[in-house]
ZAMARGU-4260 file (C-alpha; in steps of 0.2 Angstrom, whole numbers, plus 5000, padded with zeros to 4 digits):
<rodrens>
0) 5000/5000/5000 | 5014/5012/5004 | 5023/5008/4988 | 5007/5012/4978 | 5006/5029/4988
5) 5024/5033/4984 | 5021/5029/4966 | 5006/5040/4965 | 5015/5054/4974 | 5030/5052/4962
10) 5018/5053/4947 | 5010/5069/4954 | 5026/5077/4957 | 5032/5073/4940 | 5016/5079/4933
15) 5017/5095/4943 | 5035/5098/4937 | 5030/5095/4919 | 5015/5107/4921 | 5027/5120/4929
20) 5039/5118/4914 | 5025/5120/4901 | 5019/5135/4911 | 5036/5143/4911 | 5039/5139/4893
25) 5022/5147/4889 | 5026/5162/4899 | 5043/5164/4891 | 5034/5163/4874 | 5022/5177/4879
30) 5036/5187/4886 | 5046/5185/4870 | 5031/5190/4860 | 5030/5206/4870 | 5048/5209/4868
35) 5047/5207/4849 | 5033/5219/4848 | 5042/5232/4859 | 5058/5230/4849 | 5048/5232/4832
40) 5039/5248/4839 | 5055/5255/4846 | 5065/5252/4829 | 5050/5259/4819 | 5051/5275/4829
45) 5069/5277/4824 | 5066/5272/4806 | 5052/5284/4804 | 5065/5298/4804 | 5071/5291/4787
50) 5053/5288/4781 | 5054/5269/4781 | 5038/5259/4784 | 5034/5247/4798 | 5038/5231/4789
55) 5057/5236/4788 | 5057/5236/4807 | 5048/5220/4809 | 5060/5211/4797 | 5075/5219/4804
60) 5070/5213/4822 | 5065/5196/4816 | 5082/5194/4807 | 5092/5199/4822 | 5082/5188/4834
65) 5082/5173/4822 | 5101/5174/4819 | 5105/5175/4837 | 5093/5161/4843 | 5099/5149/4829
70) 5117/5152/4830 | 5120/5155/4848 | 5105/5150/4859 | 5100/5134/4849 | 5082/5139/4853
75) 5068/5130/4844 | 5053/5138/4836 | 5037/5132/4843 | 5027/5122/4830 | 5012/5133/4834
80) 5020/5148/4826 | 5019/5140/4809 | 5001/5137/4811 | 4998/5155/4817 | 5008/5163/4803
85) 4999/5152/4790 | 4982/5157/4798 | 4988/5175/4798 | 4993/5175/4780 | 4976/5167/4775
90) 4968/5182/4783 | 4980/5194/4774 | 4976/5186/4757 | 4957/5187/4761 | 4957/5205/4765
95) 4968/5209/4750 | 4955/5201/4739 | 4941/5210/4748 | 4949/5227/4746 | 4952/5225/4727
100) 4938/5227/4714 | 4939/5214/4700 | 4927/5223/4689 | 4942/5235/4683 | 4948/5220/4673
105) 4933/5220/4662 | 4933/5239/4659 | 4942/5248/4645 | 4960/5250/4652 | 4963/5268/4658
110) 4981/5275/4660 | 4983/5267/4677 | 4980/5250/4669 | 4991/5253/4654 | 5005/5258/4666
115) 5003/5243/4676 | 5002/5231/4662 | 5017/5239/4653 | 5027/5237/4669 | 5021/5219/4672
120) 5024/5213/4654 | 5042/5220/4652 | 5047/5213/4669 | 5040/5196/4665 | 5049/5195/4649
125) 5065/5201/4656 | 5064/5189/4671 | 5059/5174/4660 | 5074/5177/4648 | 5088/5180/4661
130) 5083/5170/4677 | 5086/5153/4669 | 5105/5157/4667 | 5106/5162/4686 | 5101/5145/4693
135) 5090/5151/4707 | 5081/5134/4708 | 5089/5117/4714 | 5079/5108/4701 | 5077/5120/4686
140) 5060/5119/4677 | 5049/5129/4666 | 5036/5130/4680 | 5049/5138/4692 | 5054/5151/4679
145) 5036/5156/4676 | 5033/5157/4694 | 5048/5167/4698 | 5045/5179/4683 | 5027/5182/4689
150) 5032/5185/4707 | 5045/5198/4701 | 5032/5206/4690 | 5021/5209/4705 | 5018/5224/4717
155) 5013/5224/4735 | 4998/5236/4733 | 4994/5238/4752 | 5012/5242/4756 | 5014/5254/4741
160) 4998/5263/4745 | 5003/5265/4764 | 5020/5272/4759 | 5013/5284/4746 | 5000/5290/4759
165) 5013/5292/4774 | 5025/5302/4763 | 5011/5314/4759 | 5009/5312/4740 | 4994/5301/4741
170) 4983/5316/4735 | 4994/5321/4720 | 4991/5315/4703 | 5006/5304/4703 | 5001/5297/4720
175) 4984/5292/4713 | 4992/5285/4697 | 5005/5274/4707 | 4992/5268/4719 | 4980/5263/4706
180) 4993/5255/4695 | 5000/5245/4710 | 4982/5238/4713 | 4980/5233/4695 | 4997/5224/4696
185) 4994/5216/4712 | 4977/5209/4707 | 4983/5202/4690 | 4999/5195/4696 | 4991/5187/4711
190) 4977/5180/4701 | 4990/5172/4689 | 4999/5164/4704 | 4982/5157/4710 | 4980/5149/4693
195) 4998/5143/4695 | 4994/5134/4711 | 4981/5124/4702 | 4992/5119/4688 | 5009/5117/4697
200) 5013/5105/4711 | 5024/5114/4725 | 5028/5097/4733 | 5036/5091/4717 | 5047/5105/4712
205) 5033/5114/4703 | 5030/5101/4690 | 5014/5100/4681 | 5000/5091/4690 | 4990/5077/4683
210) 4976/5084/4671 | 4962/5075/4681 | 4968/5084/4697 | 4969/5101/4688 | 4952/5099/4681
215) 4945/5093/4698 | 4953/5108/4707 | 4947/5120/4694 | 4929/5114/4695 | 4930/5115/4714
220) 4936/5133/4714 | 4924/5138/4701 | 4909/5131/4711 | 4916/5140/4727 | 4918/5156/4718
225) 4901/5156/4709 | 4892/5151/4726 | 4901/5165/4735 | 4897/5178/4721 | 4879/5174/4721
230) 4875/5170/4739 | 4886/5182/4749 | 4878/5198/4742 | 4861/5192/4748 | 4868/5186/4765
235) 4879/5202/4768 | 4864/5213/4763 | 4853/5204/4776 | 4866/5206/4790 | 4869/5225/4786
240) 4850/5228/4786 | 4849/5219/4803 | 4864/5229/4810 | 4862/5247/4805 | 4876/5260/4807
245) 4877/5267/4825 | 4872/5251/4833 | 4884/5236/4839 | 4883/5221/4828 | 4873/5207/4836
250) 4884/5193/4842 | 4874/5179/4834 | 4875/5188/4817 | 4894/5190/4819 | 4897/5172/4823
255) 4886/5166/4808 | 4895/5178/4797 | 4912/5171/4802 | 4906/5154/4800 | 4899/5158/4782
260) 4916/5166/4777 | 4927/5152/4784 | 4917/5138/4776 | 4918/5147/4759 | 4936/5150/4760
265) 4941/5133/4765 | 4929/5123/4754 | 4941/5121/4739 | 4956/5118/4750 | 4947/5104/4760
270) 4940/5096/4745 | 4953/5097/4732 | 4969/5101/4741 | 4970/5118/4734 | 4980/5132/4743
275) 4970/5139/4758 | 4978/5156/4755 | 4974/5157/4737 | 4957/5151/4740 | 4954/5165/4753
280) 4961/5177/4741 | 4949/5172/4727 | 4934/5172/4739 | 4939/5189/4745 | 4938/5196/4727
285) 4920/5190/4724 | 4913/5195/4741 | 4904/5212/4742 | 4916/5226/4748 | 4903/5239/4751
290) 4893/5240/4767 | 4896/5239/4786 | 4900/5221/4787 | 4914/5221/4774 | 4922/5237/4782
295) 4921/5229/4799 | 4930/5213/4793 | 4943/5223/4784 | 4947/5235/4800 | 4947/5221/4812
300) 4958/5209/4802 | 4970/5223/4798 | 4971/5227/4816 | 4975/5209/4821 | 4988/5207/4807
305) 4997/5223/4812 | 4997/5220/4831 | 4999/5201/4832 | 5004/5193/4815 | 5017/5204/4807
310) 5029/5206/4821 | 5029/5186/4822 | 5030/5185/4803 | 5047/5194/4802 | 5054/5182/4815
315) 5046/5167/4806 | 5053/5172/4789 | 5071/5173/4794 | 5069/5157/4805 | 5063/5147/4791
320) 5076/5154/4779 | 5090/5152/4792 | 5100/5168/4790 | 5115/5159/4797 | 5115/5148/4780
325) 5117/5164/4770 | 5132/5161/4759 | 5141/5178/4762 | 5158/5173/4756 | 5152/5167/4738
330) 5152/5179/4724 | 5138/5170/4716 | 5126/5174/4730 | 5129/5193/4729 | 5128/5192/4710
335) 5111/5183/4711 | 5105/5196/4723 | 5111/5211/4712 | 5104/5204/4696 | 5087/5200/4703
340) 5086/5218/4710 | 5091/5224/4693 | 5078/5213/4684 | 5064/5219/4695 | 5069/5238/4694
345) 5074/5238/4675 | 5059/5228/4669 | 5047/5240/4678 | 5056/5255/4672 | 5057/5250/4654
350) 5038/5246/4654 | 5033/5262/4663 | 5044/5272/4651 | 5036/5264/4636 | 5018/5267/4643
355) 5023/5284/4648 | 5028/5289/4630 | 5011/5283/4624 | 5002/5293/4638 | 5013/5308/4637
360) 5022/5307/4653 | 5039/5315/4656 | 5054/5304/4658 | 5058/5307/4676 | 5040/5304/4682
365) 5040/5288/4671 | 5056/5281/4679 | 5049/5286/4697 | 5033/5276/4694 | 5043/5261/4688
370) 5054/5261/4703 | 5039/5263/4715 | 5030/5248/4707 | 5044/5237/4711 | 5039/5236/4729
375) 5037/5219/4736 | 5028/5214/4752 | 5023/5200/4764 | 5015/5189/4750 | 5031/5189/4740
380) 5042/5185/4755 | 5030/5171/4759 | 5032/5163/4742 | 5051/5163/4744 | 5050/5155/4761
385) 5038/5142/4755 | 5050/5138/4741 | 5063/5135/4754 | 5052/5124/4765 | 5047/5114/4749
390) 5066/5112/4745 | 5063/5120/4728 | 5077/5133/4731 | 5091/5133/4744 | 5090/5143/4760
395) 5104/5155/4753 | 5094/5158/4737 | 5078/5161/4747 | 5087/5174/4757 | 5092/5182/4741
400) 5074/5184/4736 | 5069/5190/4753 | 5083/5203/4754 | 5078/5208/4736 | 5060/5211/4742
405) 5067/5222/4757 | 5078/5232/4745 | 5063/5236/4734 | 5055/5244/4749 | 5070/5253/4756
410) 5073/5264/4741 | 5055/5271/4740 | 5057/5286/4751 | 5072/5292/4740 | 5061/5290/4725
415) 5047/5300/4733 | 5059/5313/4739 | 5064/5315/4721 | 5046/5317/4715 | 5043/5331/4728
420) 5059/5340/4723 | 5053/5340/4705 | 5036/5345/4710 | 5043/5360/4720 | 5051/5366/4704
425) 5034/5367/4696 | 5027/5378/4710 | 5030/5396/4713 | 5043/5400/4725 | 5033/5413/4733
430) 5014/5413/4738 | 5003/5421/4725 | 4997/5434/4738 | 4995/5453/4738 | 5005/5455/4754
435) 5020/5447/4746 | 5019/5455/4729 | 5034/5464/4724 | 5031/5483/4723 | 5038/5483/4705
440) 5027/5469/4699 | 5011/5471/4689 | 4996/5468/4699 | 4985/5454/4691 | 4967/5452/4696
445) 4954/5439/4689 | 4936/5446/4691 | 4923/5432/4688 | 4906/5437/4683 | 4890/5427/4680
450) 4881/5440/4668 | 4877/5458/4664 | 4871/5461/4682 | 4889/5460/4688 | 4896/5472/4676
455) 4894/5488/4685 | 4902/5482/4701 | 4916/5474/4690 | 4919/5491/4683 | 4919/5499/4700
460) 4932/5486/4706 | 4943/5490/4691 | 4942/5508/4694 | 4946/5506/4713 | 4961/5495/4709
465) 4969/5507/4697 | 4977/5517/4711 | 4990/5528/4702 | 4991/5527/4683 | 5009/5523/4683
470) 5006/5506/4692 | 5004/5491/4681 | 4987/5483/4682 | 4980/5468/4672 | 4962/5463/4674
475) 4955/5447/4667 | 4936/5448/4666 | 4931/5430/4666 | 4913/5424/4662 | 4907/5409/4672
480) 4896/5400/4660 | 4888/5383/4664 | 4891/5370/4651 | 4874/5363/4647 | 4870/5351/4632
485) 4863/5366/4622 | 4878/5376/4625 | 4890/5362/4622 | 4882/5358/4605 | 4887/5376/4599
490) 4905/5376/4606 | 4919/5377/4593 | 4937/5374/4596 | 4949/5385/4586 | 4968/5383/4583
495) 4979/5387/4597 | 4976/5391/4616 | 4960/5400/4623 | 4952/5400/4606 | 4936/5391/4611
500) 4920/5400/4604 | 4902/5397/4610 | 4890/5400/4596 | 4874/5399/4607 | 4864/5415/4604
505) 4860/5419/4622 | 4878/5416/4628 | 4885/5426/4613 | 4874/5441/4616 | 4878/5441/4635
510) 4896/5441/4631 | 4895/5455/4618 | 4885/5466/4630 | 4898/5463/4644 | 4912/5467/4632
515) 4903/5483/4626 | 4901/5490/4643 | 4919/5487/4648 | 4926/5494/4632 | 4915/5509/4634
520) 4923/5512/4651 | 4940/5509/4645 | 4938/5521/4631 | 4936/5535/4645 | 4946/5528/4659
525) 4958/5515/4653 | 4975/5523/4657 | 4987/5511/4665 | 4975/5496/4664 | 4976/5481/4653
530) 4959/5471/4652 | 4957/5454/4644 | 4941/5444/4642 | 4942/5426/4648 | 4929/5412/4649
535) 4927/5398/4661 | 4915/5386/4652 | 4912/5370/4662 | 4899/5360/4671 | 4896/5368/4689
540) 4904/5353/4697 | 4921/5356/4688 | 4920/5375/4685 | 4932/5378/4700 | 4945/5368/4691
545) 4944/5379/4675 | 4945/5395/4686 | 4960/5389/4696 | 4969/5383/4680 | 4966/5400/4672
550) 4972/5409/4688 | 4988/5398/4688 | 4992/5401/4670 | 4988/5419/4670 | 4999/5421/4687
555) 4986/5432/4695 | 4987/5437/4713 | 4969/5439/4717 | 4953/5430/4711 | 4936/5440/4714
560) 4920/5429/4714 | 4902/5436/4714 | 4892/5431/4729 | 4880/5416/4725 | 4864/5426/4729
565) 4856/5438/4717 | 4851/5455/4723 | 4833/5459/4720 | 4826/5476/4716 | 4822/5480/4734
570) 4840/5478/4738 | 4838/5462/4747 | 4845/5445/4741 | 4835/5430/4736 | 4832/5416/4749
575) 4844/5402/4744 | 4853/5409/4730 | 4862/5398/4716 | 4868/5383/4726 | 4878/5377/4711
580) 4888/5393/4710 | 4889/5393/4729 | 4899/5376/4728 | 4910/5384/4714 | 4915/5398/4726
585) 4918/5386/4740 | 4929/5375/4730 | 4939/5390/4723 | 4942/5395/4741 | 4949/5378/4744
590) 4959/5375/4729 | 4964/5392/4722 | 4983/5395/4718 | 4982/5413/4724 | 4971/5424/4736
595) 4952/5424/4734 | 4939/5437/4736 | 4920/5436/4736 | 4910/5452/4732 | 4893/5454/4741
600) 4886/5467/4729 | 4873/5479/4737 | 4874/5492/4723 | 4893/5495/4722 | 4891/5499/4704
605) 4877/5511/4706 | 4887/5524/4715 | 4893/5539/4706 | 4908/5537/4694 | 4924/5540/4704
610) 4934/5556/4702 | 4952/5558/4702 | 4951/5576/4708 | 4941/5573/4724 | 4936/5559/4736
615) 4920/5552/4731 | 4919/5534/4737 | 4920/5530/4756 | 4928/5513/4759 | 4932/5504/4776
620) 4943/5490/4780 | 4941/5480/4796 | 4957/5474/4804 | 4956/5461/4818 | 4972/5452/4814
625) 4977/5436/4805 | 4983/5432/4788 | 4967/5435/4779 | 4965/5452/4787 | 4983/5456/4782
630) 4978/5452/4764 | 4963/5463/4765 | 4974/5477/4771 | 4986/5474/4757 | 4972/5476/4744
635) 4966/5491/4754 | 4983/5498/4752 | 4981/5497/4733 | 4964/5505/4734 | 4970/5519/4745
640) 4981/5526/4731 | 4966/5531/4720 | 4963/5549/4723 | 4944/5547/4723 | 4944/5534/4737
645) 4942/5539/4755 | 4948/5524/4765 | 4945/5521/4784 | 4954/5508/4793 | 4945/5501/4808
650) 4955/5491/4820 | 4946/5480/4832 | 4956/5475/4847 | 4953/5465/4863 | 4952/5475/4879
655) 4964/5465/4889 | 4960/5475/4905 | 4942/5469/4905 | 4941/5454/4917 | 4927/5443/4911
660) 4924/5425/4908 | 4924/5427/4889 | 4942/5431/4889 | 4947/5415/4898 | 4935/5406/4886
665) 4944/5413/4872 | 4961/5408/4878 | 4956/5390/4878 | 4953/5390/4859 | 4971/5395/4854
670) 4988/5390/4858 | 4997/5405/4865 | 5013/5403/4854 | 5003/5403/4838 | 4992/5418/4844
675) 5008/5428/4849 | 5016/5424/4833 | 5001/5430/4823 | 5000/5445/4833 | 5018/5449/4830
680) 5016/5448/4811 | 5000/5458/4813 | 5009/5472/4822 | 5024/5472/4810 | 5013/5473/4795
685) 5001/5486/4802 | 5015/5497/4807 | 5021/5497/4790 | 5004/5501/4783 | 5002/5515/4796
690) 5018/5523/4792 | 5015/5523/4773 | 4997/5528/4772 | 4989/5534/4789 | 5004/5545/4795
695) 5003/5555/4780 | 4984/5559/4782 | 4978/5549/4766 | 4970/5535/4776 | 4959/5538/4791
700) 4961/5527/4806 | 4950/5522/4821 | 4953/5510/4834 | 4940/5501/4845 | 4944/5491/4861
705) 4931/5478/4864 | 4928/5466/4878 | 4918/5452/4869 | 4909/5447/4853 | 4893/5456/4858
710) 4903/5473/4858 | 4911/5468/4841 | 4894/5464/4834 | 4887/5481/4839 | 4902/5489/4832
715) 4899/5481/4815 | 4881/5485/4814 | 4885/5503/4818 | 4894/5504/4801 | 4877/5506/4792
720) 4876/5519/4778 | 4893/5526/4782 | 4903/5517/4768 | 4899/5510/4750 | 4911/5496/4752
725) 4918/5486/4767 | 4933/5475/4765 | 4936/5461/4778 | 4947/5446/4780 | 4938/5429/4779
730) 4947/5421/4794 | 4940/5433/4807 | 4956/5437/4816 | 4966/5429/4830 | 4955/5436/4844
735) 4942/5422/4845 | 4934/5431/4860 | 4928/5445/4848 | 4920/5432/4836 | 4914/5418/4848
740) 4896/5414/4845 | 4895/5423/4828 | 4896/5406/4819 | 4881/5399/4828 | 4868/5405/4815
745) 4878/5407/4799 | 4870/5409/4783 | 4886/5408/4772 | 4900/5400/4782 | 4911/5402/4767
750) 4912/5421/4770 | 4919/5419/4787 | 4912/5426/4804 | 4913/5444/4800 | 4909/5443/4782
755) 4894/5432/4786 | 4887/5444/4799 | 4889/5459/4788 | 4881/5450/4773 | 4867/5442/4782
760) 4849/5445/4776 | 4844/5453/4792 | 4860/5464/4794 | 4857/5483/4795 | 4872/5486/4785
765) 4868/5491/4767 | 4886/5492/4761 | 4894/5480/4748 | 4906/5468/4757 | 4922/5461/4749
770) 4928/5446/4759 | 4946/5441/4756 | 4956/5425/4759 | 4975/5425/4758 | 4982/5411/4748
775) 4991/5398/4760 | 5001/5382/4756 | 4990/5367/4761 | 4996/5351/4767 | 5011/5344/4777
780) 5024/5345/4763 | 5034/5361/4766 | 5031/5372/4751 | 5020/5361/4742 | 5001/5357/4742
785) 4995/5339/4746 | 4986/5338/4729 | 5000/5344/4719 | 5001/5340/4700 | 5017/5335/4691
790) 5011/5323/4678
</rodrens>
């Protein structure tokens, strides 16, 4: 009995020891995982300084840890890691397919597709001709050469899109083109590889499978695809309907959805032995990508991949490849690495140059596109690692392919840096603003009009802007004409630039009437002014583009647009106005290459003709501070030089001595450093303006110290019937305390807080209002807009 008890105790003790060892091993694995994640994040923080993506830090950490573990610690990789990475890459391929739209393959190829196919075909041909002589495979075969050539021709579109976005060229024309071409390349090359998995047997050195096996696998995959394409839209629509936006997805529906997707993804793999990864990819391609459910799956899976799978993936790749087996001392190893990189880059560049010639691209941009399309990613490294596991290639050759993939990523920041440098050369070195306009430079203004009702105010603006006759002034009076089917049918293109003629009777008569009135004015008062007639003929949704292109080509410093509401005979504006032209104004404000003004005309043109012998037109400019107010003051500086203008500058300042809650509330809205910097710029520029115009008595000046926005509103309303025109900046100044609450009941937010208050239908002010916005560089690329154009 005692012997039996001792035996049981010994077994319990042995079991406890084993459990302790397993728990310790499991704890070590968890600790190692967190260590890898920390190392990846730390290295990524450093590599971000040179604009390298996260995948480089993950692979670098994986390479170091794998090499140390295998060569020094003799640590063994847990078998579960293989399964975890396999499962993760299945999810990766599923999401890749889900994010792509296969319908683009059946559409007429656009320029993105032409660039993609050109790069693919040239790279494939070059790789297929050259790679057989480099002996990458242990068992050379046609199947291997085809597989390698297709892989080299591919592009990792998710990684390329992320790089393009992170480096701030995603909104540019070349960024859009590269991303779209990368998606085309990735989809087509991966589909071809999917077909290759049906035909070639990876377990037999990529030899061709038996015809019956190929047919069976093909039929299984086709049935799976057809089922997914027909049933999933109905199923996903039902789940989306039952789980509207704003409410959490029901747990039961989520479980059923996961089961539905899993069953479809593994069907062909379970029945015919087809690759689970490629099965998941094909399934993702045919599933609906619109709707809440698809977006939820994409977001959740991508989060799981980023946080869990990819850090482990980098370690797994170099563990399987065995970095310690890399034949550093052999010249052939480095030769294969160099030549494979040359094939990948040269093939893409040749293809993109050829397609660029057909599409009219410049050579540097074509080369840059080709270099960016060489980017390889997780899937391509997985193919190389799988080839090592199947003993199709040696570990050293597999590492050559993996390192080549890494090198195609590392060079991308330099390529994009080159793109940005070239784009900067195409952009003006100085902002096209009135504030920064050189005194000796001709002032160029584009005045846009919608019809004869805008002519009188246009003439008055021309008259005001003349200043002294010896200053150069170029005015481009531009007709904003909506392109309808009726108008388009009468449009005739002549030879050369800006020779479009509209033969529509009503349009022609309107333009002739406008031209006649302007020419009549110029005949009497045209000294020192050059006037040209222009036309922005386009659909309202695209008219802003025509205006901005014209402004850029003409190098104007200011665009003046008419307010979208028409003035009635009683002096009031109609209710909603022209919503189409309102959107045009908003888009011009957002995209213009220079400063923009919007004129709210309350009879500016009906005032008496200005005289050069005495002051006949009272104009006020309100200055609260900020870049837009400085631009308004700059235009006022030009207006003030006209002998017939009596200009008054009204400066509204915050009364800092008043102790009230609104002051403290205002401080919460602004960072002190930014506010102080703006106020410093305001003081410097206003001092310069004061010394030049106010000190000599030409310009009147009044200063109001106000405690809050109510006092500011009262001051603005008191300007009624004192001035024919009031000029204001759109931004509303740096003192938010004086404008807080003004935006609560805005009628026209595009006019800014002050402009909206003065232009409101219930405003007691009857003067015309000119709201000015200073041109500023948008985006985060220093000196360059996010949506720059270089193609």
